[in-house]
N, C-alpha and C positions, 0 to 999 in steps of 0.2 A: 419540547416539541410544540409546534404551533397547532392550535386546534380552534375551530369555530363551533360554538355550541348553541343549541336552541335555548339552553338555560340562561344565556345572557340577557334574554328578554326579561327574565325575572330579576336578575342582578341589577339591571339598569332601572327597572321599576322600583326596586328596593332602595336604590341610592339616588333617585332623581332629585331629592331635596337635600342631598348631603353636601355640606360646605367642604371645600377643599382645605385640608389642614396644612398650615405652614410646616415645612420640614424642620424637624428638631433632632437633636442628637443626645443620647445614642438611640433611644427608642422612638420611632415615629408614631407608634400607637398611643393614643390618649386613653386613660382609664383602662389600661390593659390588665390591671389587677382587680377591676370591677368592685372597688370599694365604694364608688359612687353608684348607688342603686339605679335600676332602670327608670324609675319614675322621677328621679331627682335631677336637678339642673346640673349640667356638666357630665351627664352619662357618656356622651360623645359617640356612642354607637347608634347608628341610624337604621331605621326599619320599623315597621309597626310592632308594637309591644304585644298585641293580641290580634290574631286573625283566626279564621276557621281552620288554619293549618297548625296553629300552635300558639304558645305563650312564652314571653320573655320574663324571667324573674331572677332574683338573687337567692343564693342558697348558702347556708353555713356548711353544707356537706361538700365533699370532694374539692376542697380548696387546698392550695399549696401554701399560701401566706395570707395574712390579714383575716378579715371576718367573713368574706363572701367569695363565692365563685359565681360565674354566669351560668344560669340554668335555662336551657331551651327545652320546653315540653311540647312534643308534637301531638297531634290528634290523628285519627284514622284517615283524615284528608291529606296529610302530609305525604310527600314523595319518599320513595325508598332509596333514591339515588339522585345526585346532583344533575345527572344527565336527563332525568325526567322533567326538569325545569320547574318543579313545584315544591322544592324544599324550603324550609323555614329557617330564618336566622337574621343576624344583624351584621353590619359592616362599616368600614371606614374607607375613604378614598383620598388619594394624594396626587398632586400634580406630578407628571412624569418627567418634566424637562430636567430637573436637578438630579434625577435618579438614573438617567439614561447611561447604559454601559456599566452600571455598578452591579455588584453582587449584594443581594439582600439576604440577611440571615434571619430565619424565621424560627421561633420557638414558642413553646407554651406547655401548660399542664392540661391534659385532656382526660376525660373519663366519660363513660356512658353506661346507662342501665341496659339490661337485656331488652332487645327489640329496637335499639337505636345505635347509630354511629355518631360520634362527635367528629366533625370535619372542620379543620382549619385550612383555609385556602388563601393563596396569594396569587393575583392575576395581573399581568401587565397587558393593557389594551393598546394595541399598535394602531398607527394612523390608518392602515389599510384594512382594519377590521379584524385582523387575526389576534390571537390571544396566546400569551405565554403563561403556562400554568404550573403551579406546584400545589399539591394538596396532601394534607396529612390526615389520616383517619385513625380513630381509636375506638375499638369495641370495648365491651365490658371487661374490666380487670379488677383486681382486688383493691387497688388504690389508684389515685390519679397518676398518670404516666407522663413524664417529661419527654416531649418529642421535638425534633428540630430538623430543618431542611434548609436549602438555599434556592434562590431564584436568580438567574442571570438576566438582568433587565436589558432588553434590546435597545438599540440606539434610537429607533423611531417610536418610542413609547409615548403615549398620550396621557394615560392615567395608570396608577397602581392601586389595586383594591385589595383589602384584606377582609375576609368573611369568616364568621363563626356560624356554622350551620348544623342542623340536626337532620340526619337521614333516618327514616323509619317512622312507624306509626304508633309506637308506644314507648313507655319509659321516659328517659330524658338524657340530654347531653350536657356536660359540664366543662367549663373553660376557666383557666386562671393564669395570670401572669403572662399574657400574650405579648410577645416582643417582635418587632420588625426593625432591624438595624442595618444601615448601609456600611457599617464597619464591623470587622470580625470581633465578636465578643472574646473576652480574655480566656474564658473556659472552653472555647470551641476547639475541637481536635484539629491539629494542623494537618494530619494525614489520616483519613479514615482507615481503620484497620490496624492502626498502631495502638498498642495497649494503653489504656488510661490507668493501668494498675502496675506499671513497671514490667520487669522481666519475669515475674513470678506470679502465675495464675493458679488458682485453686478451684476445684469443683467437687461436688458430691453426686454419686450415682447410686440409686436404690433399684434393685431388680426383684420382682415378685414372680417367680416361675410358676406358682400355682394359679396365678390369675391369667388364664388363657383368654386372649382377645379375639383371635380369628386364625383360621388356616390361611396361609399366605398363598394367593393364587399364582401359579407358575406363569400364567399369561401376563403377569406384570412385566415379564422380561422379554418383551417382543421388540420387533424392529419393522422398518419399512424397506421394501425392495421395489424397484421400478422396472418397467418393461423396456425402456429405451436403451440403446447402445448395448444390447446383449445383457440387460440387467446391470449395466455399469461394470461389466467384467465378470459377472457370476457365470455366464454362459460362454464357453470357448467355442466359437463358431468353426474354427479349423478342425477341431477334433469332434465337434458336435456332442460335447459333454460338459458337465459342470466343472468349474475351475476348482481343482482339488485343494489349493491353498486357501481359497475363500471358504470352502466347505469346512476345512479343518479349523480355521480361525473362528468361524461362526459357532461350531460345536464347542470350542474352548471357551467362548464367551458365555455359553449357556442360554442362547436365544431360544425362545419357545414358540413364538407366534409371529408370522411374517405377513405384513399387510401389503397387498398387491392390487392394482398395478402402479400405485404410487402417487399420493398427494394430488396436485393439480392435474396431473396427466389423466387421472381417472375421469375427469369431467369431459374428456374427448376420446375416451377409449372404447373401441368396439371389439368385444372379446373374440368375435369370429375371425378377426384379422390375425389373431395369434394362435390359431390351432391348425392342424393338418400338416402335410409335408412342408418342410422348411423352404424348399425351392419354389413353392407356390404362394408363400406368404408375401403380402404387399409391403411396400415402403410407404409410410404415411407420416404426416406432420403430428408431432406430439401435442402441439398447441396450435391455435389458429395462425400464428406467425412463425411456426417452426420450433425446434429443429425437426428434421425428418429422420426417421430410423426404420429399419426393416424389423418386422415382428418375429425375431428369432427366439426371444425369451417371452413365451406366452404362458397360458394357463397350465399346460402339462409340464412345462419346464419348471414353473414355480412350485407345482406340487412335488416334483422330483426333488427340488432343493429343500423344501420343508421336510420331506421324508429323510433325506440324507443328513439333515442337521437335527434330527429328533424333535422337530417342531410341527406346528400346525400352520395352516394358511387361513388368512382372513381376506375376503374379497370385497372391494369397494365398487359398487355398480354405478353406472353413469346416469345420474339423475338429471344432469344439466342439459345434455344434448342427445341422450338415449331415450329409450322407451321402456315401459313396464314389461312389455312382451319380450324384449331383448333380455332384460334382467331375469325373467322367469325361464327363458331358454338356457341362460347360463347356469342357473340352478339345476336344470334338468341335465345339462351336459356334465356337470361336475358330480352331482349326487344321484343321478338316475340309476347308476349301477351299485349304489352303496354310498353312504354319507362320507365324503372326503373333506368337506368344508362345513364347519358349524356356524362360524361367525360371518355375517354379511352386513356391510355398512352401506347405507343408501346416501351417496353423495359425499362431497369433500368440504368445500368452504364456500358454499353458494350465498352466504350471508355477507360477503364483501360487495361493496359498490365502488366502482372506479372506472377510469377511462381506458386502462389497458385492455386490449382485445380479449385476452383470455379471462379477465375478470368480468367484463361486461357480458361476455357470452355465457358465463356460468352463473351470473347473479340471478337470484330468485328472491321475492319478498317472502316474509314468513307465511303469508296465506298461500302463496304459490307452492312453496316447498312442502308445507303440511299436506296440501291436497295431493301433490305428486308422491310424497312419502306413503300416504295411505294407499294410493293406487299401486305403487310398486310393491309394498309389503304384502298386500292381499294377493297379488299375482304370484309373487315368489312363494308364499306359504301354500298356495294351491298346488304347487309342485312338491314341496317338502314342508309339512306343517311343523316340524321339530327344529328348524333352523333358528338361530338367534339373530334378530335383526336390530341394527342400530340406526338411530337418527342423529343428525348433526346439530350441535347447539353452539351458539355464539357466546362462549364463555372464556375467551382467549386472552383477555387483556387486563392491564392494571385498571384501577378505578378511574384514572385521569385520562384514559384514552377514549376518544369518541367512537361509538359504534354506529354502523350504518343502520341497523335495525335493533334498537335497545330492547324491544319487547319480543324478540325472536323466540327465546327459550320458553318463556311463559306461555306464549300463544301455542307453540308446538306441544308442550306438555298438556295444556288444557284440552286441546282438540285432537290429539293423536296418542295420548299417553297409554291407552289400552292396547296399542299395537307395538309399543316400543319395548324392546328387551334391554337395550343399553343406549345411553346417551354418549355420543362421541364429541370430545372437546379437544382443543389444541392449546391447553392452558399451561404448558410446561416449557415454553421458550424463554430464554433470558440471555443477556440483558437487553437485546434489541436496540442498538444504537443508531436509529435512523438519522438522527442529527447528532454529530459529534461536537460537543461544546468544549473540547479541549480538556476533558477530565484527566486527572492523574490516573494512570492505569491501576494503581492500588485502589483508588476509589471505585473504579469500574468493577473490579473484581469483588470488592466488598459489597457492592449493590447486587452483583450476580449471586453472591452467596447469601444474600437476604431473600432472594426470590423464592427459594423453596418454602420458607415460612409463609409467604403470601399465597403460594400455590396451594398449600395445605388449607389455608383459610378459604380460598375459592372453592375447593372441593367440598368442604364442610357446608358452605353456603348453598352450593348446588344440591347437595344431598338433602338439606332441609327443604329446599323448594320442591324437589321431587316428592318428598313425603307430604308436603302441604297440598300440592296441586294434583297429585295422583295417589291419594292415600290407599294403602293396602296393596299396591303393586310394587314388586321388588325390582325396580328398574336399576340396573347397574350403570356405573360410569366407566367409560373407556377413554383414556388419553391417547388418541391414535397418532398423534405427532407430538414430540417433545425433544428437548435437547439443548445444549449450549448453542447460542446463535447471537452473533454480534452485529454483523452487517453482511449484505450480499454483494456489495460493489467491489470491483477490483481496486478502486482508489481509497478504500478504507484502511486505516492503520490497525484495525482490529479483526479484519475478515478471517484471518487464519488462526485466531486465538481459540477456536473450537478444539484445538488439539493439545491444549496445555494441561498441566497439573491442576491449575485453578479451575478449568472446566471440568476435570474429573471430580473435584470436590463438590462442584455443583451437581453433577450427575448423582453422586452418592447421597447427597442431602435431599435431592428431589425424589429419588427412589424411596427414601425413608418416608417422605410425605405420601407417596402412593401406597406403601405398605400400611401406613397408619390410617388411611382413609377406608373405612369399612365397606363403603359402597363401590369403591374403585377396584375393578377386577381385571382390567386390561390396560396395558401401556405399551406403546410402540415407539421406540426411539427413532428419530429421523436423522440420518438414514444409514443403512448398513454400508453401502458402497456408493461412490460418487466420483465423477470426473472433475468435480470442483472441490469445494472446501468442506462440505458437510458430511461426507462419509466417515463413519467411525472406523472403518478400515480404509486407510489411505495407501499411499505408495512411497516406498523407500528404495532407492536404487532401482527403480523400474518394476518392483515386485510388491504385491500386497503386504501391508504391515499394519498391525493394530495401533491405534492411538491411545492416549492416556484414558479416555472415557471408557474404552472396552475393559480396562483393568478395574475401573470403578464398578462396572456392571458385574464383573467376576467376584467382587467382594460380597455381593449378594447371592449370586448363583452358585458359588463354590464354598464360601466361608460364612454362611449365615444359615439359620435354621428354617424350618417349614411352618412353625406355629409362632405367631406374634404373642409375646407376653408383656405384662405391664412393667414399665420402668419409668423412673423419674430422675431428672438431673437438674442441678442448679450450678450455673457458672457465671462468670462475668459476661457483660454484654457490650455491644457497640451500637452506635446510632448510624444507620446508613441513610444517605440522602436519596432523593429521587434521581435516578440515572436511567436514561433511555425509557423503557417501558416498565421499569421496576419502581414501585412506589417506595417512599421513605418507610423505614421499619426499624424497630429495636430488636437486635438479634443476639441470641446467646452465642458465645464463641464455641461452645462445645455442644454438638448435636448428637443425641444418643438414642438408640433403639435396641431392643433385646428380643431374642427368640429362643425356641427350643427345637430339638430334633423331633421328628414324628414319634419316635420311641421313648422320648424323654431322657435320653442318655447324656445329652450335652446342652449347655446354655451358651448362647452367643451374645456378647455385648459388643455392638458395633458403634464406634464413636468417630465423629468427624471434627477435627480441630480446625476451625476456620481462621485461627490467628496465624498471621503470616510469619511471625518472628518468635513467638514464645511457646514453650511447652506448657501443658496444663496438668498439674499434679492432681489426681482424682482419688478420693476415698470411696471405695466401692463396697456396697453391702448387699448380700443375697439373703432374702427373707425365707425362712422355713426350710431351707435345703442345705445339706452339707455338700461341699464340693472338694475335689481333690486339690492338694497343694500345688501339684504340677499342672500348668495350663499352657496351651499353645497360643501364640500371638502371631497374627498375620497383619502386615501393615503395608499400605500403599503409600509410597514416599517418592519424592523427587528432589532434584538439586536446586529447585527454585519454583516460584509461583508460575512463571512462564516456561518452565521446562517442558520438553516434549520428546517423543520417541524418534524424531528425525524425519517424519514424513514431509514430502514436498508438494506444493501446489503444482498442478499441471499447467504448463505454459501454453497460452493461446496466442497465436500471432497477432500482433497489433493491440493486445490488451495486457500490458505489463501490470503485475501486482504491486501495490504500494509497499514501501518499506513498513514493516510492522512495528507497533509500539513495543517497547521493552520495559519490563518491570524492574525498576531500580530499588535498592542499590546493587543488587547482584543478579543482573539479568542472565538468563540461560536460553532465551528464545532462539538465537542463531547458533547455539551449540547442541542442537538436537541430535540424539543418538539413542540406540536401543535401550541402554541402561540409565538414561537420564530420568526416566520415570519407571518404577518397577515395584513388584510385590516381593516383600522379604518376609521370611518366617523365622521365629525364635521361640524360646520357651522361658517361662517364669516358674519359680519354685516356691513362691510365697503367697499363692492364691489361698482362698478359704472363704468363710462366711463374710469376713471383712478383710480387705486388703487395699493396698495403694498401688496405683499404676500411673505413670506419667506419659501422656499422649504427646508425641512430637508435634511441632508446628506444621501447618499445612499438610495434614495427613488424614488417612482413613485407616482405622484399626479395628480388627475383630479379635476380641479375647474369647477363646474357646475353653469353657470350663467343663470338666467332667463331673457328673453327679455320682456320688458314692452309692454303694449298695444299700446303705441305711440312711437315705438322704433326708427324709422328713423328720424333723425334731419331734 
């Protein structure tokens, strides 16, 4: 993706005296193993060796080969992210003309101390000033980690730059054996997601039922519903009732919290348009440029839907074009006769800057939003002091995506933390292919399944910042929008892949990240129903039908416990490159999480096998507890990675959908049907304190163990 950064001022200053190295093969980088120390001739990496931001040195620690690794030691004056434009490091520059149109293969061994990130970045500077970016980050790990990625060089490239940088203000970052090659290395996987271990994979799983981690909030199983077009079919205008099929499917999903009036539409929603007799409600534009819809599905209808589905309602007030007085009146209307809504979110995504009319109309600076948030929160609490109020934070992207206001979250927390009950983020979308570079679909799905690991890291980082900036205040995190999202254009070959088994694996793995994040209490999938491609309830033969992702949600709401317990797993891994907005990552093939029932009668081991082709034989051990030999097994499976339940996109006159990508060698995308993706149940009779189980490829499995009457040894 093309990005222009303020940080390039620093990069160009760093490399202003850098000679252009002649291209060589196979590795373009000189002294990539750092055996020539920084002070010696031929070091080849350019940039100041000592500045107020940090120091460059050689270290015998954290090396992969030879005697030394590169050590970058930051000071308190260093930046915490490359986007700040103040990070410290060294680099090399190469002429672009001989690299135009090629694929560059990037690799290296990275390590970091606590308080720092090691960042290996490769950048193609285009003639028009735009920049193609690939960045690899490594936090602290036990040993140096081998990381790799690719950069597709544009035809109009002027220079290619490789940088080793340290993000953070303490500790140090280490680098060794850095390589940048225009030819594919011999050990590079030909197809990401294909096992490097043959057809037989092994893993170990250890579960500690006595180590209780937290009660799992049921509000993690929320959704988004929108007011337009009768709630996208939730409201039947002819009978003036809720659609019984959608009510039934929503209850079956186990959804617990409905966010209304829906994403970007909340920035232009005036709640009084959606109350009172239906025949008196107006038709208004949902966005400044449309579409227009009559307000038949408003506050009272949304409350009825929440009640009918055994859920709660969360309301998002209009901070962009509304007033604090209107928000307070809404609280009075809803809660004046008894609290019907506990969670209130102030605003949606006002941290975006752009030329689209709805974006520019809703955009606020951090200072503007913080001031308005405080005004709204105080007005709303004056009506109902016990409501929970959320503020929006710009924590939605990978490290390599430029943000309109990089300091938004910190400014908000520092200046309004005392009034915030929860921070709302949208950090759970993937893979976001705004630019399609012709990736193999298997590679796209491999990156998508890497995203939950990065989402978990983002939630941990945000939790640490909350603790640091607002100490002593228990501010929760709410992921108020998340879900599989490839592209929004009708001409994208991936737009309808939100309905596949691969997307369901992403959903399960992302829910695991939410459950494991101790500060994350709320998550709202986006979205329940839709006339386009994003509804988790789609349409098959003209009637509502669940997509694969709804089955992944049920694996948690129906076949998982209520108390998170400690578990550990070790499995083979794969290296995923940067694809779309998903950064490069090293990913275990087997993702495992465990829980107990509230009464302690059952243990649940939920495992996601992200390998597309191979089963994973796992040795499972249960600490301190005896379990029955007979156990139930519930598995979400499908006929292929792109298998789906046969829902169809709504056809719009004049806007044909592109033919969708198919995942080879055994595509099932255009064979969609009810049973192509399904949940199956079985029994095993060899469970116990230690036992083996083989998890099928591309699956989500819950092993339900019964604790015996004399369970503790």
